[in-house]
ROLO-906017 format. One record per residue (C-alpha): residue in three letters; x, y, z. Coordinates in steps of 0.001 Angstrom, whole numbers, padded with zeros to 6 digits, always signed. Example, Ala and Ser with C-alpha at 12.3 -4.5 7.8 and 13.67 -1.06 7.14 Angstrom:
Ala+012300-004500+007800
Ser+013670-001060+007140
! end
This chain:
Unk+075390-058406+070599
Unk+076588-054922+069732
Unk+080230-053966+070414
Unk+081139-051585+073209
Unk+081119-047886+072345
Unk+084888-047639+071956
Unk+084915-050419+069387
Unk+081827-049097+067598
Unk+083365-045677+067041
Unk+086524-047214+065615
Unk+084588-049216+063017
Unk+082798-046597+060923
Unk+081124-043180+061158
Unk+078284-043262+063682
Unk+075326-040917+063932
Unk+074861-038873+067090
Unk+071661-037184+068180
Unk+070701-033519+067948
Unk+069861-030656+070271
Unk+067829-031108+073419
Unk+067349-027606+074904
Unk+066715-025699+071666
Unk+064439-028494+070428
Unk+062416-028326+073636
Unk+062189-024580+073069
Unk+060887-025199+069545
Unk+058304-027581+071027
Unk+056982-024719+073155
Unk+058743-025198+076495
Unk+059852-021966+078158
Unk+063353-020528+078301
Unk+065014-019371+081506
Unk+064335-022642+083310
Unk+066407-025739+084014
Unk+065778-028075+081096
Unk+067380-030836+083163
Unk+064596-030519+085756
Unk+062219-031785+083064
Unk+063727-035225+083763
Unk+061540-035052+086884
Unk+058700-032799+085739
Unk+058167-033947+082154
Unk+059909-037316+081715
Unk+057544-038320+078903
Unk+058551-035252+076867
Unk+062262-035986+077318
Unk+061724-039651+076447
Unk+059842-038676+073298
Unk+062725-036461+072149
Unk+065148-039370+072637
Unk+062830-041674+070671
Unk+062522-039157+067844
Unk+066289-038940+067485
Unk+066682-042718+067616
Unk+063965-043116+064979
Unk+065777-040553+062824
Unk+068870-042769+062842
Unk+070867-041651+065881
Unk+072996-044496+067194
Unk+074284-042544+070198
Unk+071841-040776+072512
Unk+072931-038166+075055
Unk+071264-037980+078449
Unk+069497-034752+079357
Unk+072110-033952+082003
Unk+074302-031326+080342
Unk+073900-028755+083158
Unk+072864-031176+085917
Unk+075672-030183+088270
Unk+075409-028872+091829
Unk+076645-025357+091012
Unk+074466-024874+087933
Unk+071376-026434+089498
Unk+071766-024150+092518
Unk+070707-021213+090327
Unk+067252-022776+090239
Unk+067237-024029+093840
Unk+067685-027616+092591
Unk+071131-028475+093987
Unk+069673-031022+096420
Unk+068174-032889+093463
Unk+071473-033346+091603
Unk+071531-037119+092059
Unk+067835-037550+091284
Unk+068016-035475+088091
Unk+071110-037238+086738
Unk+069878-040735+087547
Unk+066515-039950+085977
Unk+068250-038643+082858
Unk+069987-041973+082327
Unk+066876-044031+083126
Unk+064701-042034+080707
Unk+067181-042380+077835
Unk+067723-046085+078470
Unk+064009-046840+078607
Unk+063312-044735+075499
Unk+065862-046407+073187
Unk+066549-049745+074854
Unk+069441-051548+073197
Unk+068861-049868+069837
Unk+071344-047084+070648
Unk+074232-046310+072981
Unk+073409-044019+075909
Unk+076147-041560+076866
Unk+076089-039313+079904
Unk+076282-035651+078926
Unk+078513-033442+081107
Unk+078960-029755+080375
Unk+081647-027396+081604
Unk+081030-026051+085105
Unk+082790-022845+084075
Unk+080786-022465+080881
Unk+078406-019546+080464
Unk+078050-017512+083644
Unk+080311-019773+085708
Unk+083637-018495+084449
Unk+084933-017565+087904
Unk+083873-020705+089762
Unk+086668-021883+092070
Unk+088581-025011+091058
Unk+087560-026801+094252
Unk+083895-026391+093314
Unk+084541-027479+089728
Unk+086265-030623+090970
Unk+083487-031351+093479
Unk+080770-031009+090844
Unk+082527-033218+088294
Unk+083229-035926+090851
Unk+079593-035938+091958
Unk+078070-035997+088466
Unk+080517-038530+087055
Unk+079872-040851+089979
Unk+076085-040696+089534
Unk+076215-041250+085768
Unk+078592-044200+086090
Unk+076431-045790+088779
Unk+073371-045333+086563
Unk+074844-047502+083827
Unk+075774-045276+080880
Unk+077670-046723+077898
Unk+080051-043773+077799
Unk+080561-040201+078942
Unk+080479-037084+076771
Unk+082352-034011+077996
Unk+080893-031311+075750
Unk+081031-027562+075128
Unk+084257-027067+077071
Unk+086075-023825+076395
Unk+089384-024342+078199
Unk+091812-027238+078090
Unk+092508-027126+081829
Unk+088883-027683+082815
Unk+088397-030451+080268
Unk+091593-032122+081416
Unk+090399-031922+085030
Unk+087080-033604+084173
Unk+088792-036314+082128
Unk+091225-037019+084953
Unk+088374-037489+087425
Unk+086697-039983+085089
Unk+089875-041949+084515
Unk+090410-042337+088269
Unk+086963-043918+088524
Unk+086545-045921+085314
Unk+087889-047135+081980
Unk+084589-046219+080282
Unk+084638-044662+076788
Unk+085039-040875+077007
Unk+084311-038349+074264
Unk+085884-034903+074783
Unk+084578-031904+072838
Unk+085671-028272+072720
Unk+083539-025280+071798
Unk+085762-022922+069814
Unk+085411-019749+067762
Unk+089063-019582+066782
Unk+089616-022540+064450
Unk+093155-023059+065726
Unk+093103-022540+069516
Unk+091072-023231+072627
Unk+089692-020279+074611
Unk+092695-020418+076951
Unk+095046-020036+073990
Unk+096284-023625+073532
Unk+096765-024757+069910
Unk+094084-027350+069160
Unk+096597-029919+067925
Unk+098537-029593+071192
Unk+095348-029804+073273
Unk+094209-032948+071441
Unk+097566-034685+071904
Unk+097498-033915+075603
Unk+093954-035247+076038
Unk+094837-038374+074104
Unk+097705-038970+076507
Unk+095333-038500+079443
Unk+092960-041184+078230
Unk+090402-039645+075881
Unk+088869-042110+073401
Unk+087277-039593+071013
Unk+088105-035909+070515
Unk+086141-033241+068745
Unk+083995-030130+068708
Unk+080438-029017+069339
Unk+078365-025846+069567
Unk+079479-022234+068959
Unk+079827-022835+065171
Unk+077928-024364+062313
Unk+079363-027021+059987
Unk+081711-024607+058223
Unk+083466-023388+061366
Unk+083761-026839+062908
Unk+085122-028308+059675
Unk+087873-025692+059759
Unk+088698-026665+063325
Unk+088827-030353+062346
Unk+091299-029501+059602
Unk+093812-028232+062164
Unk+094046-031669+063784
Unk+097056-033688+062490
Unk+096512-036870+060497
Unk+098519-038985+062929
Unk+096385-038299+066023
Unk+095218-041905+065994
Unk+091797-041307+067607
Unk+088302-040959+066143
Unk+086970-037415+065847
Unk+083493-036227+066808
Unk+081540-033215+065524
Unk+078230-031754+066712
Unk+077769-028411+064888
Unk+075011-025878+065426
Unk+072387-025388+062725
Unk+074097-022203+061598
Unk+073895-018820+063283
Unk+070667-018089+065169
Unk+068447-015212+064175
Unk+065997-013385+066432
Unk+062750-012833+064555
Unk+059544-011552+066150
Unk+060606-012706+069612
Unk+061723-016174+068514
Unk+065178-017685+067961
Unk+065402-019312+064523
Unk+068212-021345+062939
Unk+068710-021353+059181
Unk+070916-024376+058308
Unk+068800-026981+056540
Unk+068843-030786+056906
Unk+070092-030989+053304
Unk+073112-028858+054198
Unk+073817-031105+057175
Unk+073678-034143+054886
Unk+076354-032744+052573
Unk+078423-031579+055552
Unk+078266-035074+057104
Unk+080139-036511+054127
Unk+082818-033807+054426
Unk+083176-034526+058133
Unk+083472-038259+057537
Unk+086106-037677+054851
Unk+087992-035491+057346
Unk+088143-038275+059928
Unk+084982-037798+061995
Unk+083522-041028+063353
Unk+080737-039492+065428
Unk+078553-036924+063654
Unk+075517-035288+065238
Unk+074080-031854+065884
Unk+074005-029197+068575
Unk+071928-026018+068999
Unk+069131-025616+066488
Unk+069276-029162+065116
Unk+066192-031365+065053
Unk+065331-034989+064220
Unk+065116-033893+060574
Unk+068779-032827+060625
Unk+069789-036141+062190
Unk+067757-038115+059658
Unk+069571-036270+056868
Unk+072954-037143+058413
Unk+071949-040793+058825
Unk+070764-041053+055222
Unk+073953-039441+053922
Unk+076167-041821+055904
Unk+074152-044958+055141
Unk+076119-045769+052007
Unk+079245-043815+052903
Unk+082561-045189+051758
Unk+085690-043365+052944
Unk+088092-041593+050638
Unk+091132-043590+049639
Unk+093287-040876+051136
Unk+092462-040481+054830
Unk+091579-037672+057006
Unk+092215-034075+056478
Unk+090959-031937+053658
Unk+093813-029567+052699
Unk+093812-026654+055077
Unk+092889-023376+053471
Unk+092962-019781+054527
Unk+089169-019669+054784
Unk+087977-017692+057733
Unk+084782-018244+059661
Unk+082712-015772+061369
Unk+081023-013584+058855
Unk+078935-010889+060323
Unk+075861-009974+058471
Unk+075663-006303+059021
Unk+073149-003561+058910
Unk+074201-000037+058375
Unk+074270+003319+060089
Unk+073240+006890+059235
Unk+074532+010526+059525
Unk+074016+014229+059966
Unk+071678+016322+057894
Unk+073126+019555+056526
Unk+069950+021378+057505
Unk+070607+020670+061171
Unk+074208+021928+061228
Unk+075426+025480+061644
Unk+075970+026991+058161
Unk+079746+027214+058537
Unk+079971+023512+059456
Unk+077367+022236+057014
Unk+078310+018874+055582
Unk+075995+016861+053354
Unk+074731+013757+055076
Unk+074634+010309+053557
Unk+070971+010914+052771
Unk+071838+014209+051076
Unk+074614+012584+049049
Unk+072680+009556+047891
Unk+069921+011761+046468
Unk+072545+013360+044210
Unk+074925+010585+043177
Unk+076092+007030+043742
Unk+077161+006841+047372
Unk+079242+004058+048897
Unk+079117+002892+052493
Unk+081628+000173+053439
Unk+081358-002151+056431
Unk+084555-002841+058349
Unk+084477-005101+061402
Unk+085781-003755+064733
Unk+088599-006005+065993
Unk+088017-008773+068520
Unk+091277-007925+070284
Unk+093104-004741+071289
Unk+095092-004309+068070
Unk+093497-001742+065748
Unk+096397-001562+063268
Unk+094724-003473+060433
Unk+091375-001807+061043
Unk+092872+001663+060737
Unk+094913+000661+057676
Unk+091736-000600+056038
Unk+089892+002576+056930
Unk+092615+004728+055366
Unk+092670+002597+052199
Unk+088898+002889+051850
Unk+089018+006634+052366
Unk+091673+006885+049661
Unk+089371+004877+047392
Unk+086704+007549+048067
Unk+084278+005566+050163
Unk+081703+007951+051584
Unk+081423+006322+055019
Unk+082507+003339+057109
Unk+079916+001378+059033
Unk+080712-000710+062112
Unk+078557-003347+063768
Unk+077667-003347+067475
Unk+079062-006728+068582
Unk+077447-008473+065634
Unk+076478-012152+066119
Unk+076790-011418+069864
Unk+080578-011744+069583
Unk+082513-009265+071712
Unk+084374-006659+069694
Unk+085896-003274+070365
Unk+083428-000461+070997
Unk+082241+001038+067729
Unk+081815+004345+069550
Unk+085541+004484+070308
Unk+086462+003456+066770
Unk+084029+005959+065285
Unk+085751+008749+067199
Unk+089158+007514+066021
Unk+087976+007378+062407
Unk+086860+011006+062556
Unk+090040+012167+064251
Unk+092753+010140+062524
Unk+091341+009189+059125
Unk+088799+011905+058454
Unk+086116+009569+057155
Unk+082489+009529+058250
Unk+081617+006740+060723
Unk+078239+004986+060851
Unk+077724+003115+064098
Unk+075213+000322+064641
Unk+073099+000418+067794
Unk+071855-003011+068954
Unk+068854-003460+071235
Unk+070438-006552+072800
Unk+073125-005118+075074
Unk+071671-002052+076782
Unk+068559-001278+078730
Unk+066707+002009+078288
Unk+069117+003824+080602
Unk+072201+002511+078848
Unk+070791+003125+075375
Unk+069970+006776+076026
Unk+073343+007297+077715
Unk+075053+005683+074723
Unk+073217+007939+072278
Unk+074020+011036+074310
Unk+077689+010071+074103
Unk+077490+009731+070326
Unk+075898+013161+070109
Unk+078657+014710+072225
Unk+081279+013206+069893
Unk+079503+014507+066805
Unk+078805+010987+065578
Unk+075323+011405+064236
Unk+074766+008577+061747
Unk+073495+005398+063417
Unk+071792+002181+062394
Unk+069153+000658+064655
Unk+069269-003160+064775
Unk+067744-005781+067032
Unk+071009-007663+067685
Unk+071676-011411+067821
Unk+070820-013234+071089
Unk+073649-013087+073639
Unk+073506-016786+074555
Unk+074809-017697+071109
Unk+077859-015430+071222
Unk+081273-015772+072816
Unk+079938-014966+076312
Unk+076874-017222+076521
Unk+076361-016434+080207
Unk+075582-012794+079432
Unk+072017-011523+079193
Unk+070069-010249+076212
Unk+068252-007090+077258
Unk+065842-006199+074439
Unk+064104-003407+076342
Unk+063456-002007+072869
Unk+062627-003488+069479
Unk+064237-002096+066336
Unk+061016-000121+065694
Unk+060985+001335+069197
Unk+064659+002278+069220
Unk+064170+004194+065968
Unk+061296+006150+067549
Unk+063252+006811+070750
Unk+066352+008086+068940
Unk+064144+010248+066779
Unk+062705+011643+069998
Unk+066206+012781+071004
Unk+066214+014873+067820
Unk+063266+016743+069328
Unk+065285+017410+072473
Unk+063232+014990+074553
Unk+064719+012190+076665
Unk+063371+008661+076657
Unk+061628+009562+079923
Unk+059846+012509+078290
Unk+061937+015167+080022
Unk+063543+018024+078032
Unk+067265+017762+077192
Unk+068006+021524+076703
Unk+069103+020958+073097
Unk+068278+018717+070170
Unk+070343+015821+068853
Unk+071018+015519+065113
Unk+070831+011801+064440
Unk+070090+010362+061031
Unk+068745+006897+061657
Unk+069087+003895+059395
Unk+067085+000682+059420
Unk+067896-002784+058153
Unk+066017-004648+055425
Unk+066259-008335+054552
Unk+064939-008923+051003
Unk+066089-012571+050932
Unk+062685-013870+051947
Unk+059900-015901+050363
Unk+057330-013120+050590
Unk+059025-009877+049605
Unk+055765-007949+049856
Unk+055526-008726+053584
Unk+059154-007682+054097
Unk+058390-004365+052392
Unk+055392-003886+054699
Unk+057694-004375+057682
Unk+060042-001850+056125
Unk+057199+000647+055831
Unk+056665+000326+059584
Unk+060314+001261+060177
Unk+059910+004281+057941
Unk+056788+005286+059876
Unk+058832+004961+063077
Unk+061274+007549+061693
Unk+063969+005738+059682
Unk+065846+008112+057335
Unk+067375+005493+055025
Unk+067564+001718+054566
Unk+070425-000739+054194
Unk+069797-004244+052933
Unk+071316-007603+053682
Unk+073622-008889+050903
Unk+071852-009660+047633
Unk+073305-012186+045168
Unk+070565-012325+042543
Unk+070366-009585+039869
Unk+066666-010313+039338
Unk+066008-009771+043042
Unk+067709-006358+042869
Unk+065287-005376+040093
Unk+062324-006709+042131
Unk+063444-004712+045175
Unk+063627-001575+043056
Unk+060139-002186+041673
Unk+058526-002998+045023
Unk+060126-000088+046920
Unk+059778+002670+044312
Unk+056930+004175+046324
Unk+059111+004652+049420
Unk+060243+008146+050287
Unk+063693+007336+051701
Unk+066823+006020+049948
Unk+067925+002377+049957
Unk+071517+001136+050028
Unk+071799-002273+048355
Unk+074104-004703+050181
Unk+076892-006331+048167
Unk+079166-008818+049946
Unk+082063-010144+047805
Unk+082656-013864+048317
Unk+086123-015028+049353
Unk+085932-018661+048201
Unk+083582-021568+047616
Unk+083350-022608+051237
Unk+082604-019021+052263
Unk+079732-019057+049771
Unk+078249-022250+051218
Unk+078682-020985+054782
Unk+076843-017755+054036
Unk+074036-019503+052159
Unk+073442-022232+054715
Unk+074436-020847+058107
Unk+074021-017071+058239
Unk+070521-015657+058784
Unk+069286-013267+056139
Unk+071667-014335+053354
Unk+070647-016414+050375
Unk+072855-017072+047348
Unk+071498-017860+043922
Unk+072174-021313+042446
Unk+074228-019657+039739
Unk+076540-017926+042216
Unk+077010-021133+044231
Unk+077942-023056+041080
Unk+080455-020405+040052
Unk+082122-020369+043481
Unk+082050-024139+044011
Unk+085516-025499+044791
Unk+087345-022176+044383
Unk+089936-021192+046992
Unk+092664-018594+047473
Unk+093216-016001+044758
Unk+090936-017803+042316
Unk+088086-017603+044812
Unk+088631-013927+045564
Unk+088883-013071+041857
Unk+085598-014796+041053
Unk+084001-013205+044115
Unk+085020-009754+042882
Unk+083726-010541+039396
Unk+080340-011621+040734
Unk+080158-008504+042920
Unk+080931-006266+039937
Unk+078138-007908+037940
Unk+075744-007274+040830
Unk+076940-003679+041073
Unk+076195-003152+037384
Unk+072562-003998+038052
Unk+072343-002266+041431
Unk+073782+001005+040153
Unk+071199+001101+037376
Unk+068415+001121+039961
Unk+069876+002542+043175
Unk+072287+005307+044105
Unk+073014+003697+047473
Unk+075674+000975+047604
Unk+076590-000887+050791
Unk+079773-002976+050514
Unk+080689-005506+053216
Unk+084306-006497+053813
Unk+084906-010262+054194
Unk+087399-011279+056890
Unk+089027-007805+056968
Unk+090174-008346+053351
Unk+089651-004633+052710
Unk+091543-004865+049416
Unk+088372-006444+048002
Unk+086063-003613+049067
Unk+088673-001034+048017
Unk+088594-002588+044537
Unk+084795-002532+044441
Unk+084636+001063+045725
Unk+086974+002084+042920
Unk+084782+000143+040479
Unk+081730+002134+041578
Unk+083621+005405+041277
Unk+084892+004548+037778
Unk+081487+003387+036604
Unk+079834+006485+038077
Unk+081910+008765+035870
Unk+079589+007941+032984
Unk+076573+009004+035054
Unk+077832+011467+037708
Unk+074357+012465+038803
Unk+073428+008918+039695
Unk+070835+006598+038256
! end
């Protein structure tokens, strides 16, 4: 007879299951529906997913009831089926796995996503109803997952503890590796939940293995409870109308060992994970033996969210009045090595460090600063506002990204008209990461336009014609950039896609980071027929863990085996020094083939991109006219 769940999780690391909703999406089921309703409409499909995870090695299976609460179901007209859907979720899981795995009732935050302003009385009502149904249906435990705020999680836990002594797993979704969304230090939040009766504490969603490992490291050694981790399969990418995750099962296998060494006793997967990811975790943990020294890997200064950026363009001298003529980025790069540096807009209201970085990069003679448009769907300060400030206060050229995700046709044209009025005429057209995977998952992704279409529409403004076809009385002067990802298996197909962007009207290209000198040479060879300039992306690595995060979790980035070996295990100053050295070696090759250089600043460590900008300037002295 197997032990109860509480005892099982105290014995050794156990394997959890993987994603339900994103896996159903991969199997061809539609988005925009209640996946929980499939407990009634497609019970065989849900049962098969449970069986696949159990066969892959999952010892703990979650019911398909994450959003099966009155308030959330009411959005689909299903609130009267709350009890039926939850009870069916438990019955399907139990029948699918029998006694081979523990069945835990999944409960998501009522205030998650679009429900941020739901009244406390409704939150309490919904938790009491769902908890009661799941307990009556015979679950082995309850999983409170993807909670953003301590107060809501504490409320749900308190309701459970008034009804039962059942095993309860509590999991936060965090972007900040040290605090909950309502600003409570994670260590403090965990101690409070332990005192309120939680049996297991941990994290799921919002981050891949790297970000969740950092959050685990903030938890003190003496907590005295098992930890649980269910990371996403990296950062999602939006390719040809489909959401794709990049983290491989092999990466999850190596991460599982790190999690176990850090004290995790329940290890599974969240968005983007599949039975293959769970099988990799199970195989990695099969012969696991814990480190002699327990729990926490030494905390480092590694930061998480790295935003893979695509650049922005500028004004053409031919379009400006003679007295104001200023060479554009395209003009400059045809004459000499030209450096564009990416600097992330802040996620809060303090622009002090951003402006200091901008000034330092101007002093280093960067030609322009590029700013993403809420990259990775994470809310940041408006790049339009910062672009205006850069022109006014620093006197450096801004390049603003324009994402298709956030604005419909009306908003996009309005936005572009505002840029024109401010004299900000270099932009980069990008698709934008899906909103549901950012920090406001309840927001909508618009995508009225593709990256090809937005290039054509902005180009149309340069003819003095609105998106609607009506005249605008004068012409805009936008220079439009397009993004290029060369880190793909079939580079020839990527170049063909690039040719389509050029046909749509792109004036220059900026690439994703490249870490292989041979690939830089291949790019040069395969794009030599193109008529517009290319800026090669160089992203200096901060440390070994940053390297693994970028390689495994961030779409469009692929590190060479050599670079990963060189960065392996390096932290702090040693990591930054080696990262700079690798970047300089890449620059040596890039500058021999391209005049355009695109530097990306890791974690606002602008000292690194200042150093590399100065390196380009010094190296250019021997060939002032460029390559």
